[in-house]
DSSP file (Angstrom, degrees, kcal/mol; ACC not computed):
  #  RESIDUE AA STRUCTURE BP1 BP2  ACC     N-H-->O    O-->H-N    N-H-->O    O-->H-N    TCO  KAPPA ALPHA  PHI   PSI    X-CA   Y-CA   Z-CA
    1    1 A M              0   0    0      0, 0.0     2,-0.3     0, 0.0     0, 0.0   0.000 360.0 360.0 360.0  66.0    0.0    0.0    0.0
    2    2 A R        -     0   0    0      2,-0.0     2,-0.3     0, 0.0     0, 0.0  -0.553 360.0-177.3 -77.9 137.4    2.5    2.6   -1.2
    3    3 A Q        -     0   0    0     -2,-0.3     2,-0.5     2,-0.0     0, 0.0  -0.971  29.1-114.8-133.3 148.5    1.4    6.2   -1.0
    4    4 A K        +     0   0    0     -2,-0.3     2,-0.3     2,-0.0    15,-0.2  -0.718  39.7 179.4 -83.7 129.2    3.0    9.4   -2.1
    5    5 A L        -     0   0    0     -2,-0.5     2,-0.5    13,-0.1    13,-0.2  -0.869  24.3-127.8-125.5 160.1    3.7   11.7    0.8
    6    6 A E  E     -A   17   0A   0     11,-3.0    11,-3.2    -2,-0.3     2,-0.5  -0.923  18.4-154.2-110.8 135.6    5.4   15.1    1.2
    7    7 A L  E     -A   16   0A   0     -2,-0.5     2,-0.5     9,-0.2     9,-0.2  -0.925   8.4-171.6-111.6 129.7    8.2   15.6    3.6
    8    8 A R  E     -A   15   0A   0      7,-2.9     7,-3.1    -2,-0.5     2,-0.4  -0.985   7.0-171.1-121.6 128.4    8.9   19.0    5.1
    9    9 A A  E     +A   14   0A   0     -2,-0.5     5,-0.2     5,-0.2     2,-0.2  -0.969   9.4 173.7-124.7 131.7   12.1   19.5    7.1
   10   10 A T        -     0   0    0      3,-3.0    -2,-0.0    -2,-0.4    18,-0.0  -0.594  54.4 -86.7-114.6-176.1   13.2   22.5    9.2
   11   11 A R  S    S+     0   0    0     -2,-0.2     3,-0.1     1,-0.2    -2,-0.0   0.801 126.7  21.8 -62.8 -27.4   16.2   22.8   11.5
   12   12 A S  S    S+     0   0    0      1,-0.1    16,-2.4    15,-0.1     2,-0.3   0.569 120.3  48.6-118.0 -12.3   14.2   21.3   14.4
   13   13 A T  E     - B   0  27A   0     14,-0.3    -3,-3.0     2,-0.0     2,-0.4  -0.968  49.8-157.4-139.4 147.2   11.3   19.3   12.9
   14   14 A I  E     -AB   9  26A   0     12,-2.8    12,-2.7    -2,-0.3     2,-0.4  -0.994  21.9-173.2-117.1 127.9   10.4   16.7   10.3
   15   15 A E  E     -AB   8  25A   0     -7,-3.1    -7,-2.9    -2,-0.4     2,-0.5  -0.961  11.5-154.9-125.0 142.3    6.8   16.8    9.1
   16   16 A V  E     -AB   7  24A   0      8,-2.7     7,-2.9    -2,-0.4     8,-1.5  -0.963  14.0-169.2-118.6 129.6    5.0   14.3    6.8
   17   17 A Y  E     -AB   6  22A   0    -11,-3.2   -11,-3.0    -2,-0.5     2,-0.6  -0.926  19.3-161.9-121.4 142.4    2.0   15.3    4.8
   18   18 A K  E >  S- B   0  21A   0      3,-2.7     3,-1.8    -2,-0.4     2,-0.4  -0.961  80.1 -42.5-116.5 108.5   -0.6   13.4    2.8
   19   19 A G  T 3  S-     0   0    0     -2,-0.6   -13,-0.1     1,-0.2    -2,-0.0  -0.594 123.7 -28.2  68.1-128.7   -2.2   16.0    0.6
   20   20 A N  T 3  S+     0   0    0     -2,-0.4     2,-0.5    -3,-0.1    -1,-0.2   0.328 119.7  96.2 -99.2   6.3   -2.8   19.0    2.8
   21   21 A R  E <  S-B   18   0A   0     -3,-1.8    -3,-2.7     2,-0.0     2,-0.5  -0.851  72.1-132.5-104.7 128.3   -3.1   17.0    6.1
   22   22 A R  E     +B   17   0A   0     -2,-0.5    -5,-0.3    -5,-0.2     3,-0.1  -0.652  26.4 175.1 -76.4 124.6   -0.1   16.5    8.4
   23   23 A V  E     +     0   0A   0     -7,-2.9     2,-0.3    -2,-0.5    -6,-0.2   0.598  63.0  13.2-107.0 -15.6    0.1   12.8    9.3
   24   24 A A  E     -B   16   0A   0     -8,-1.5    -8,-2.7     2,-0.0     2,-0.3  -0.989  53.6-173.9-158.8 151.6    3.3   12.8   11.3
   25   25 A S  E     +B   15   0A   0     -2,-0.3     2,-0.3   -10,-0.2   -10,-0.2  -0.976  10.3 176.3-149.0 134.1    5.7   15.1   13.0
   26   26 A H  E     -B   14   0A   0    -12,-2.7   -12,-2.8    -2,-0.3     2,-0.2  -0.971  36.7-106.9-136.3 150.0    9.0   14.3   14.7
   27   27 A A  E     -B   13   0A   0     -2,-0.3     2,-0.3   -14,-0.2   -14,-0.3  -0.578  49.2-110.7 -68.6 140.7   11.8   16.3   16.3
   28   28 A R        -     0   0    0    -16,-2.4     2,-0.4    -2,-0.2    -1,-0.1  -0.586  29.6-158.2 -81.9 136.2   14.8   16.3   14.0
   29   29 A E        -     0   0    0     -2,-0.3     2,-0.4     5,-0.1     5,-0.1  -0.927   4.6-151.3-111.7 135.9   17.9   14.3   15.0
   30   30 A Y        +     0   0    0     -2,-0.4     2,-0.2     2,-0.0     0, 0.0  -0.825  48.2  72.8-106.1 148.5   21.3   15.1   13.5
   31   31 A G  S >  S-     0   0    0     -2,-0.4     3,-0.7     3,-0.1     2,-0.3  -0.533  81.5 -62.5 131.7 162.3   24.0   12.5   13.1
   32   32 A R  T 3  S-     0   0    0      1,-0.2    -2,-0.0    -2,-0.2     0, 0.0  -0.559 110.1  -3.0 -80.5 139.8   24.8    9.5   10.9
   33   33 A R  T 3  S+     0   0    0     -2,-0.3     2,-0.5     1,-0.2    -1,-0.2   0.860  83.8 159.3  51.7  46.2   22.6    6.5   11.0
   34   34 A R    <   -     0   0    0     -3,-0.7     2,-0.5    -5,-0.1    -1,-0.2  -0.881  21.6-163.3-100.4 127.4   20.3    7.8   13.6
   35   35 A Y        +     0   0    0     -2,-0.5     2,-0.4     2,-0.0     0, 0.0  -0.933  12.2 176.8-113.8 132.4   16.9    6.1   13.7
   36   36 A I        +     0   0    0     -2,-0.5     2,-0.4    -7,-0.1    -7,-0.1  -0.984   7.2 176.3-132.6 123.1   13.8    7.5   15.4
   37   37 A T        -     0   0    0     -2,-0.4     5,-0.0     5,-0.0    -2,-0.0  -0.991  25.3-142.6-131.4 128.3   10.5    5.7   15.1
   38   38 A D    >   -     0   0    0     -2,-0.4     3,-2.5     1,-0.1     4,-0.3  -0.793  17.1-141.8 -84.5 119.5    7.3    6.5   16.8
   39   39 A P  G >  S+     0   0    0      0, 0.0     3,-1.3     0, 0.0    -1,-0.1   0.789  99.5  65.2 -54.5 -27.8    5.7    3.2   17.7
   40   40 A A  G 3  S+     0   0    0      1,-0.3     7,-0.0    -3,-0.0    -2,-0.0   0.751 100.2  52.0 -66.4 -21.9    2.3    4.6   16.8
   41   41 A H  G <  S+     0   0    0     -3,-2.5    -1,-0.3     2,-0.1    -3,-0.0   0.434  91.8  97.7 -93.3   0.6    3.5    4.9   13.2
   42   42 A M  S <  S-     0   0    0     -3,-1.3     5,-0.0    -4,-0.3    -5,-0.0  -0.595  82.8-105.6 -88.8 149.1    4.6    1.3   13.0
   43   43 A P    >>  -     0   0    0      0, 0.0     4,-2.2     0, 0.0     3,-1.0  -0.368  37.2-107.8 -64.7 154.3    2.5   -1.5   11.5
   44   44 A P  H 3> S+     0   0    0      0, 0.0     4,-1.6     0, 0.0    -2,-0.1   0.844 119.1  57.6 -55.0 -36.2    1.0   -3.8   14.1
   45   45 A S  H 34 S+     0   0    0      1,-0.2     4,-0.4     2,-0.2    -3,-0.0   0.855 109.7  44.7 -65.2 -32.8    3.4   -6.7   13.2
   46   46 A H  H X4 S+     0   0    0     -3,-1.0     3,-1.0     1,-0.2     4,-0.4   0.857 107.5  57.7 -77.7 -36.1    6.3   -4.4   14.0
   47   47 A R  H >< S+     0   0    0     -4,-2.2     3,-1.4     1,-0.3     4,-0.3   0.839  96.8  64.3 -62.4 -31.1    4.8   -3.1   17.2
   48   48 A A  G >< S+     0   0    0     -4,-1.6     3,-0.9     1,-0.3    -1,-0.3   0.801  95.4  59.6 -62.2 -27.8    4.6   -6.7   18.4
   49   49 A H  G X  S+     0   0    0     -3,-1.0     3,-1.7    -4,-0.4    -1,-0.3   0.668  84.4  80.1 -74.1 -16.0    8.4   -6.8   18.4
   50   50 A L  G <  S+     0   0    0     -3,-1.4    -1,-0.2    -4,-0.4    -2,-0.2   0.762  81.7  64.4 -64.4 -24.2    8.7   -4.0   20.8
   51   51 A E  G <  S+     0   0    0     -3,-0.9     2,-0.3    -4,-0.3    -1,-0.3   0.636  92.4  82.1 -73.8 -11.7    8.0   -6.3   23.7
   52   52 A W    <   -     0   0    0     -3,-1.7    34,-0.1    -4,-0.1     3,-0.1  -0.663  58.3-173.3 -94.0 148.9   11.3   -8.1   22.9
   53   53 A T     >  -     0   0    0     -2,-0.3     4,-2.3     1,-0.1     5,-0.2  -0.919  38.7-109.0-130.7 160.0   14.7   -7.0   24.0
   54   54 A P  H  > S+     0   0    0      0, 0.0     4,-2.4     0, 0.0     5,-0.2   0.912 120.1  50.1 -55.6 -42.7   18.1   -8.4   23.1
   55   55 A S  H  > S+     0   0    0      1,-0.2     4,-2.4     2,-0.2     5,-0.2   0.876 109.4  51.1 -66.5 -35.2   18.6   -9.8   26.6
   56   56 A R  H  > S+     0   0    0      2,-0.2     4,-2.2     1,-0.2    -1,-0.2   0.898 110.8  48.9 -67.4 -39.0   15.2  -11.5   26.5
   57   57 A L  H  X S+     0   0    0     -4,-2.3     4,-2.3     2,-0.2    -2,-0.2   0.914 113.5  45.7 -66.6 -42.3   16.0  -13.1   23.1
   58   58 A V  H  X S+     0   0    0     -4,-2.4     4,-2.0     2,-0.2    -2,-0.2   0.892 110.9  53.9 -67.9 -38.7   19.3  -14.4   24.3
   59   59 A T  H  X S+     0   0    0     -4,-2.4     4,-0.8    -5,-0.2    -2,-0.2   0.912 109.7  47.9 -61.4 -42.3   17.8  -15.6   27.5
   60   60 A W  H >X S+     0   0    0     -4,-2.2     3,-1.4     1,-0.2     4,-0.5   0.947 109.6  52.8 -61.7 -46.5   15.2  -17.6   25.5
   61   61 A A  H >X S+     0   0    0     -4,-2.3     4,-2.1     1,-0.3     3,-1.2   0.824 100.2  62.5 -61.1 -31.6   18.0  -19.0   23.3
   62   62 A K  H 3< S+     0   0    0     -4,-2.0    -1,-0.3     1,-0.3    -2,-0.2   0.792  95.0  61.3 -63.3 -26.8   19.9  -20.2   26.4
   63   63 A T  H << S+     0   0    0     -3,-1.4    -1,-0.3    -4,-0.8    -2,-0.2   0.726 107.8  44.9 -71.9 -19.5   16.9  -22.5   27.1
   64   64 A V  H << S-     0   0    0     -3,-1.2    -2,-0.2    -4,-0.5    41,-0.2   0.935 129.8 -55.9 -84.4 -58.0   17.6  -24.2   23.8
   65   65 A S     X  -     0   0    0     -4,-2.1     4,-2.0     1,-0.1    -1,-0.3  -0.954  42.6 -99.3-174.7 162.4   21.4  -24.6   24.0
   66   66 A P  H  > S+     0   0    0      0, 0.0     4,-2.3     0, 0.0     5,-0.1   0.848 122.8  55.2 -61.7 -32.7   24.6  -22.6   24.5
   67   67 A H  H  > S+     0   0    0      2,-0.2     4,-2.4     1,-0.2     5,-0.2   0.899 106.2  49.5 -68.1 -39.9   25.0  -22.7   20.7
   68   68 A A  H  > S+     0   0    0     -7,-0.2     4,-2.6     2,-0.2    -1,-0.2   0.899 111.2  50.3 -64.6 -39.3   21.6  -21.2   20.1
   69   69 A A  H  X S+     0   0    0     -4,-2.0     4,-2.4    -8,-0.5    -2,-0.2   0.913 111.2  48.5 -64.4 -42.5   22.4  -18.4   22.6
   70   70 A A  H  X S+     0   0    0     -4,-2.3     4,-2.3     2,-0.2    -2,-0.2   0.901 112.7  48.2 -64.5 -40.8   25.8  -17.7   20.9
   71   71 A L  H  X S+     0   0    0     -4,-2.4     4,-2.5     2,-0.2    -2,-0.2   0.923 111.3  49.3 -66.8 -43.9   24.1  -17.6   17.5
   72   72 A A  H  X S+     0   0    0     -4,-2.6     4,-2.4     1,-0.2    -2,-0.2   0.913 111.1  50.8 -60.6 -42.4   21.3  -15.2   18.8
   73   73 A Q  H  X S+     0   0    0     -4,-2.4     4,-1.9     1,-0.2    -1,-0.2   0.919 111.0  48.0 -61.4 -44.0   24.0  -13.0   20.3
   74   74 A K  H  X S+     0   0    0     -4,-2.3     4,-0.9     2,-0.2    -2,-0.2   0.889 110.3  52.2 -65.0 -39.0   25.9  -12.9   17.1
   75   75 A L  H >< S+     0   0    0     -4,-2.5     3,-0.7     1,-0.2     4,-0.4   0.933 110.7  47.6 -60.8 -45.2   22.7  -12.1   15.1
   76   76 A L  H >< S+     0   0    0     -4,-2.4     3,-0.5     1,-0.2    -1,-0.2   0.828 114.0  47.0 -66.5 -32.1   22.0   -9.2   17.5
   77   77 A E  H 3< S+     0   0    0     -4,-1.9    -1,-0.2     1,-0.2    -2,-0.2   0.588  95.4  77.2 -84.1 -10.5   25.5   -7.9   17.2
   78   78 A S  T << S+     0   0    0     -4,-0.9    -1,-0.2    -3,-0.7    -2,-0.2   0.628  91.2  56.5 -78.2 -12.7   25.6   -8.2   13.4
   79   79 A R  S <  S-     0   0    0     -3,-0.5     6,-0.1    -4,-0.4     4,-0.0  -0.842  85.7-120.0-118.6 154.6   23.5   -5.1   12.8
   80   80 A P  S    S+     0   0    0      0, 0.0    -1,-0.1     0, 0.0     3,-0.1   0.830 109.8  37.6 -61.2 -29.4   24.0   -1.5   13.9
   81   81 A H  S >  S-     0   0    0      1,-0.1     3,-2.1    -3,-0.0     4,-0.3  -0.985  77.5-145.6-124.1 121.4   20.7   -1.7   15.7
   82   82 A P  G >  S+     0   0    0      0, 0.0     3,-2.4     0, 0.0     4,-0.4   0.806  95.9  70.9 -54.9 -30.7   19.8   -5.0   17.5
   83   83 A E  G >  S+     0   0    0      1,-0.3     3,-1.1     2,-0.2     4,-0.4   0.780  86.7  65.8 -58.8 -26.2   16.1   -4.5   16.6
   84   84 A H  G <  S+     0   0    0     -3,-2.1    -1,-0.3     1,-0.2     4,-0.2   0.652 102.1  48.8 -71.2 -13.2   17.0   -5.2   13.0
   85   85 A S  G <> S+     0   0    0     -3,-2.4     4,-2.1    -4,-0.3    -1,-0.2   0.410  82.1  96.0-103.1   0.1   17.9   -8.8   14.0
   86   86 A Y  H <> S+     0   0    0     -3,-1.1     4,-3.2    -4,-0.4     5,-0.3   0.902  80.8  54.3 -59.0 -42.4   14.7   -9.5   16.0
   87   87 A R  H  > S+     0   0    0     -4,-0.4     4,-2.0     1,-0.2    -1,-0.2   0.892 108.3  49.8 -61.9 -38.0   12.9  -11.2   13.1
   88   88 A S  H  > S+     0   0    0     -3,-0.2     4,-1.6     2,-0.2    -1,-0.2   0.923 113.2  46.0 -64.1 -43.3   15.9  -13.6   12.7
   89   89 A C  H  X S+     0   0    0     -4,-2.1     4,-1.4     1,-0.2    -2,-0.2   0.902 112.8  49.1 -66.8 -40.4   15.8  -14.4   16.4
   90   90 A L  H  X S+     0   0    0     -4,-3.2     4,-1.7     1,-0.2    -1,-0.2   0.833 106.5  58.1 -67.8 -30.3   12.1  -14.8   16.4
   91   91 A G  H  X S+     0   0    0     -4,-2.0     4,-1.9    -5,-0.3    -1,-0.2   0.874 101.0  55.7 -63.7 -37.5   12.5  -17.1   13.4
   92   92 A L  H  X S+     0   0    0     -4,-1.6     4,-2.0     1,-0.2    -1,-0.2   0.891 104.1  55.1 -60.5 -38.3   14.8  -19.3   15.5
   93   93 A M  H  X S+     0   0    0     -4,-1.4     4,-1.8     1,-0.2    -1,-0.2   0.917 107.0  48.7 -60.5 -42.8   11.9  -19.6   18.0
   94   94 A S  H  X S+     0   0    0     -4,-1.7     4,-1.8     1,-0.2    -1,-0.2   0.862 109.0  53.4 -68.2 -32.4    9.6  -20.8   15.3
   95   95 A L  H  X>S+     0   0    0     -4,-1.9     4,-3.3     2,-0.2     5,-0.5   0.867 105.6  54.2 -67.1 -35.1   12.2  -23.3   14.2
   96   96 A A  H  X5S+     0   0    0     -4,-2.0     4,-1.8     1,-0.2    -2,-0.2   0.894 108.9  48.4 -64.2 -39.3   12.4  -24.6   17.8
   97   97 A K  H  <5S+     0   0    0     -4,-1.8    -1,-0.2     2,-0.2    -2,-0.2   0.876 118.2  41.0 -66.4 -36.7    8.7  -25.2   17.8
   98   98 A R  H  <5S+     0   0    0     -4,-1.8    -2,-0.2    -5,-0.2    -1,-0.2   0.908 132.7  18.3 -79.3 -43.2    8.9  -27.0   14.5
   99   99 A Y  H  <5S-     0   0    0     -4,-3.3     4,-0.4     1,-0.1    -3,-0.2   0.608 106.5-113.8-107.8 -15.7   12.1  -29.1   14.9
  100  100 A G     X< -     0   0    0     -4,-1.8     4,-2.1    -5,-0.5     5,-0.2  -0.020  30.1 -82.2  94.6 156.6   12.6  -29.1   18.7
  101  101 A N  H  > S+     0   0    0      1,-0.2     4,-2.8     2,-0.2     5,-0.2   0.876 122.7  55.5 -64.5 -40.0   15.3  -27.7   20.9
  102  102 A E  H  > S+     0   0    0      1,-0.2     4,-2.0     2,-0.2    -1,-0.2   0.937 111.9  41.9 -62.5 -47.3   17.8  -30.5   20.5
  103  103 A R  H  > S+     0   0    0     -4,-0.4     4,-2.5     2,-0.2    -1,-0.2   0.898 114.5  51.7 -67.5 -39.8   17.8  -30.2   16.7
  104  104 A L  H  X S+     0   0    0     -4,-2.1     4,-2.6     1,-0.2    -2,-0.2   0.924 109.1  51.0 -63.1 -42.5   17.9  -26.4   16.7
  105  105 A G  H  X S+     0   0    0     -4,-2.8     4,-2.0     1,-0.2    -1,-0.2   0.907 111.5  47.5 -60.2 -41.8   20.8  -26.5   19.1
  106  106 A A  H  X S+     0   0    0     -4,-2.0     4,-2.1     2,-0.2    -1,-0.2   0.888 111.7  50.3 -66.9 -39.1   22.7  -28.8   16.8
  107  107 A A  H  X S+     0   0    0     -4,-2.5     4,-2.5     2,-0.2    -2,-0.2   0.892 109.9  50.3 -66.5 -38.9   21.9  -26.7   13.8
  108  108 A C  H  X S+     0   0    0     -4,-2.6     4,-2.6     2,-0.2    -2,-0.2   0.895 108.7  52.7 -64.9 -39.6   23.1  -23.6   15.6
  109  109 A A  H  X S+     0   0    0     -4,-2.0     4,-2.3     1,-0.2    -2,-0.2   0.918 111.2  46.6 -60.6 -43.6   26.4  -25.4   16.5
  110  110 A R  H  X S+     0   0    0     -4,-2.1     4,-2.1     2,-0.2     6,-0.2   0.912 111.7  50.6 -66.2 -42.3   26.9  -26.3   12.8
  111  111 A A  H  X>S+     0   0    0     -4,-2.5     5,-1.8     1,-0.2     4,-0.9   0.921 112.5  46.8 -62.3 -43.5   26.1  -22.8   11.6
  112  112 A L  H ><5S+     0   0    0     -4,-2.6     3,-0.5     1,-0.2    -1,-0.2   0.910 111.4  51.5 -63.9 -41.6   28.6  -21.3   14.1
  113  113 A A  H 3<5S+     0   0    0     -4,-2.3    -1,-0.2     1,-0.2    -2,-0.2   0.845 114.5  42.7 -65.1 -34.1   31.3  -23.8   13.1
  114  114 A S  H 3<5S-     0   0    0     -4,-2.1    -1,-0.2    -5,-0.2    -2,-0.2   0.548 110.1-121.2 -90.5  -6.9   30.9  -23.0    9.5
  115  115 A G  T <<5S+     0   0    0     -4,-0.9     2,-0.9    -3,-0.5    -3,-0.2   0.667  72.7 128.7  77.3  16.4   30.7  -19.3   10.0
  116  116 A T      < +     0   0    0     -5,-1.8     2,-1.3    -6,-0.2    -1,-0.2  -0.687  33.1 177.4-104.5  78.6   27.2  -18.9    8.4
  117  117 A V        +     0   0    0     -2,-0.9     2,-0.3    -5,-0.1     3,-0.1  -0.668  33.0 104.7 -90.0  91.0   25.5  -17.0   11.1
  118  118 A S  S  > S-     0   0    0     -2,-1.3     4,-1.7     1,-0.1     5,-0.2  -0.981  75.4-114.9-158.9 159.5   22.0  -16.4    9.8
  119  119 A Y  H  > S+     0   0    0     -2,-0.3     4,-2.7     1,-0.2     5,-0.2   0.914 115.4  54.4 -61.7 -43.4   18.4  -17.6   10.3
  120  120 A T  H  > S+     0   0    0      1,-0.2     4,-2.3     2,-0.2    -1,-0.2   0.856 106.2  51.0 -64.9 -34.3   18.3  -18.9    6.7
  121  121 A S  H  > S+     0   0    0      2,-0.2     4,-2.4     1,-0.2    -1,-0.2   0.914 111.9  47.0 -69.3 -39.5   21.5  -21.0    7.2
  122  122 A V  H  X S+     0   0    0     -4,-1.7     4,-2.2     2,-0.2    -2,-0.2   0.921 112.5  50.1 -65.2 -42.9   20.0  -22.6   10.3
  123  123 A K  H  X S+     0   0    0     -4,-2.7     4,-2.6     1,-0.2    -2,-0.2   0.908 111.8  48.4 -60.7 -42.5   16.7  -23.2    8.6
  124  124 A S  H  X S+     0   0    0     -4,-2.3     4,-2.3     2,-0.2     6,-0.3   0.899 108.7  53.2 -65.6 -41.5   18.6  -24.8    5.6
  125  125 A I  H  <>S+     0   0    0     -4,-2.4     5,-1.8     1,-0.2     6,-0.8   0.919 113.4  43.9 -59.1 -44.1   20.7  -27.0    8.0
  126  126 A L  H ><5S+     0   0    0     -4,-2.2     3,-0.9     1,-0.2    -2,-0.2   0.920 112.4  51.3 -67.6 -44.1   17.5  -28.3    9.6
  127  127 A A  H 3<5S+     0   0    0     -4,-2.6    -2,-0.2     1,-0.3    -1,-0.2   0.855 114.2  44.1 -63.6 -34.6   15.6  -28.8    6.3
  128  128 A E  T 3<5S-     0   0    0     -4,-2.3    -1,-0.3    -5,-0.2    -2,-0.2   0.490 110.4-121.7 -88.8  -3.6   18.5  -30.8    4.9
  129  129 A G  T X 5 +     0   0    0     -3,-0.9     3,-1.4    -4,-0.5     4,-0.2   0.671  69.2 136.4  74.1  16.0   19.0  -32.8    8.1
  130  130 A L  G > < +     0   0    0     -5,-1.8     3,-1.2    -6,-0.3    -4,-0.2   0.701  58.7  72.6 -70.3 -18.0   22.6  -31.7    8.5
  131  131 A D  G 3  S+     0   0    0     -6,-0.8    -1,-0.3     1,-0.2     4,-0.1   0.731  93.8  55.8 -66.2 -19.7   22.0  -31.1   12.2
  132  132 A R  G <  S+     0   0    0     -3,-1.4    -1,-0.2     2,-0.1    -2,-0.2   0.547  88.9  88.5 -89.2  -8.7   22.0  -34.9   12.5
  133  133 A V  S <  S-     0   0    0     -3,-1.2     3,-0.1    -4,-0.2    -4,-0.0  -0.799  88.2-115.2 -90.4 125.0   25.4  -35.3   10.9
  134  134 A P        -     0   0    0      0, 0.0     2,-0.2     0, 0.0    -2,-0.1  -0.274  30.0-108.4 -61.1 143.0   28.2  -35.1   13.5
  135  135 A L        -     0   0    0     -4,-0.1     2,-0.4     1,-0.1   -25,-0.0  -0.510  38.8-109.0 -68.4 138.1   30.5  -32.1   13.2
  136  136 A S        +     0   0    0     -2,-0.2    -1,-0.1     1,-0.2    -3,-0.0  -0.543  35.3 178.1 -72.8 126.2   33.9  -33.3   12.0
  137  137 A T        +     0   0    0     -2,-0.4    -1,-0.2     2,-0.0    -2,-0.0   0.288  45.7 116.3-106.8   6.9   36.5  -33.0   14.7
  138  138 A A  S    S-     0   0    0      1,-0.1     3,-0.1     0, 0.0    -2,-0.0  -0.266  74.5 -96.4 -72.8 162.3   39.2  -34.4   12.4
  139  139 A S        -     0   0    0      1,-0.2    -1,-0.1    -2,-0.0    -2,-0.0  -0.242  58.1 -72.7 -70.6 166.5   42.3  -32.4   11.4
  140  140 A P        -     0   0    0      0, 0.0    -1,-0.2     0, 0.0     0, 0.0  -0.116  67.1 -76.3 -59.5 161.4   42.2  -30.6    8.0
  141  141 A A        -     0   0    0      1,-0.1     0, 0.0    -3,-0.1     0, 0.0  -0.251  54.8-106.6 -59.0 143.3   42.5  -32.6    4.8
  142  142 A P        -     0   0    0      0, 0.0    -1,-0.1     0, 0.0     0, 0.0  -0.305  42.6 -92.1 -68.3 157.4   46.0  -33.9    4.1
  143  143 A P        -     0   0    0      0, 0.0     3,-0.1     0, 0.0     0, 0.0  -0.276  53.7 -87.7 -65.3 158.2   48.0  -32.2    1.3
  144  144 A P        -     0   0    0      0, 0.0     3,-0.1     0, 0.0     6,-0.0  -0.281  52.2 -95.8 -64.9 154.0   47.6  -33.8   -2.1
  145  145 A P        -     0   0    0      0, 0.0     2,-0.1     0, 0.0     5,-0.1  -0.283  48.0 -88.3 -68.2 156.6   50.1  -36.5   -3.0
  146  146 A E        +     0   0    0     -3,-0.1     2,-0.3     2,-0.0     3,-0.0  -0.416  57.8 166.2 -63.4 138.2   53.3  -35.7   -4.9
  147  147 A H    >   -     0   0    0      3,-0.2     3,-1.6    -2,-0.1     0, 0.0  -0.983  46.5-120.1-156.5 146.6   52.7  -35.9   -8.6
  148  148 A E  T 3  S+     0   0    0     -2,-0.3    -1,-0.1     1,-0.3    -2,-0.0   0.751 112.0  54.7 -64.9 -23.8   54.6  -34.8  -11.7
  149  149 A N  T 3  S+     0   0    0      2,-0.0     2,-0.5    -3,-0.0    -1,-0.3   0.525  88.9  91.6 -87.6  -5.1   51.8  -32.5  -12.9
  150  150 A L    <   -     0   0    0     -3,-1.6     2,-0.4    -5,-0.1    -3,-0.2  -0.782  60.9-163.6 -91.7 130.2   51.6  -30.6   -9.6
  151  151 A R        -     0   0    0     -2,-0.5     2,-0.1     3,-0.0    -2,-0.0  -0.920   1.9-159.9-114.8 138.8   53.7  -27.5   -9.4
  152  152 A G    >>  -     0   0    0     -2,-0.4     4,-0.9     1,-0.0     3,-0.8  -0.289  44.0 -78.5-101.8-169.6   54.6  -25.7   -6.2
  153  153 A A  H 3> S+     0   0    0      1,-0.2     4,-1.9     2,-0.2     3,-0.3   0.833 124.6  65.0 -61.8 -33.2   55.8  -22.2   -5.5
  154  154 A G  H 3> S+     0   0    0      1,-0.2     4,-2.2     2,-0.2    -1,-0.2   0.857  94.4  59.0 -59.7 -36.4   59.3  -23.1   -6.6
  155  155 A Y  H <> S+     0   0    0     -3,-0.8     4,-1.4     1,-0.2    -1,-0.2   0.907 109.4  42.7 -59.1 -44.1   58.1  -23.7  -10.2
  156  156 A Y  H  X S+     0   0    0     -4,-0.9     4,-1.6    -3,-0.3    -1,-0.2   0.823 110.4  55.5 -76.6 -31.7   56.8  -20.1  -10.5
  157  157 A A  H  X S+     0   0    0     -4,-1.9     4,-1.4     1,-0.2    -2,-0.2   0.899 107.7  50.2 -65.6 -40.0   59.9  -18.6   -8.8
  158  158 A E  H  X S+     0   0    0     -4,-2.2     4,-1.2     1,-0.2    -2,-0.2   0.874 107.2  55.0 -64.1 -37.3   62.1  -20.3  -11.3
  159  159 A E  H  < S+     0   0    0     -4,-1.4     3,-0.3     1,-0.2    -1,-0.2   0.883 105.9  50.8 -65.7 -38.7   60.0  -18.9  -14.2
  160  160 A K  H  < S+     0   0    0     -4,-1.6    -1,-0.2     1,-0.2    -2,-0.2   0.857 107.5  53.8 -66.8 -35.4   60.4  -15.3  -13.0
  161  161 A E  H  <        0   0    0     -4,-1.4    -1,-0.2     1,-0.2    -2,-0.2   0.787 360.0 360.0 -68.9 -28.1   64.2  -15.6  -12.8
  162  162 A A     <        0   0    0     -4,-1.2    -1,-0.2    -3,-0.3    -2,-0.2   0.470 360.0 360.0 -73.0 360.0   64.5  -16.8  -16.4
């Protein structure tokens, strides 16, 4: 439901008009990346998120597993404003209801281990059943075997000298 609005800004005030009627007015804030939102101007689905706080989301995640708590904390820290990560954290809650705490905790552990810290990566891990595959604790893969077609750094150093 996009509508054209007119914005009027003075040194101290921002006003929003629809036609000749003022629909919003805010005190003006100066500075980079400053967000000011009047909850009354938010859609109902966004207002529902106001009851959540970062600490409440992390506390909930701790009830799932330490890995879920770590992932929720990283999600909240990944944005300039933690509120921008609330939907991802609330998405983790819905995954817990769907898959259970044990599977969600394992999926969060895998996401953290692979460095893919996002709701979508956790959802994908659960959907593909990768949370049930043990995390590899083995050492990194051994180097490839010696072979006449493999060239190392020495090969290229010799070429430059020639």
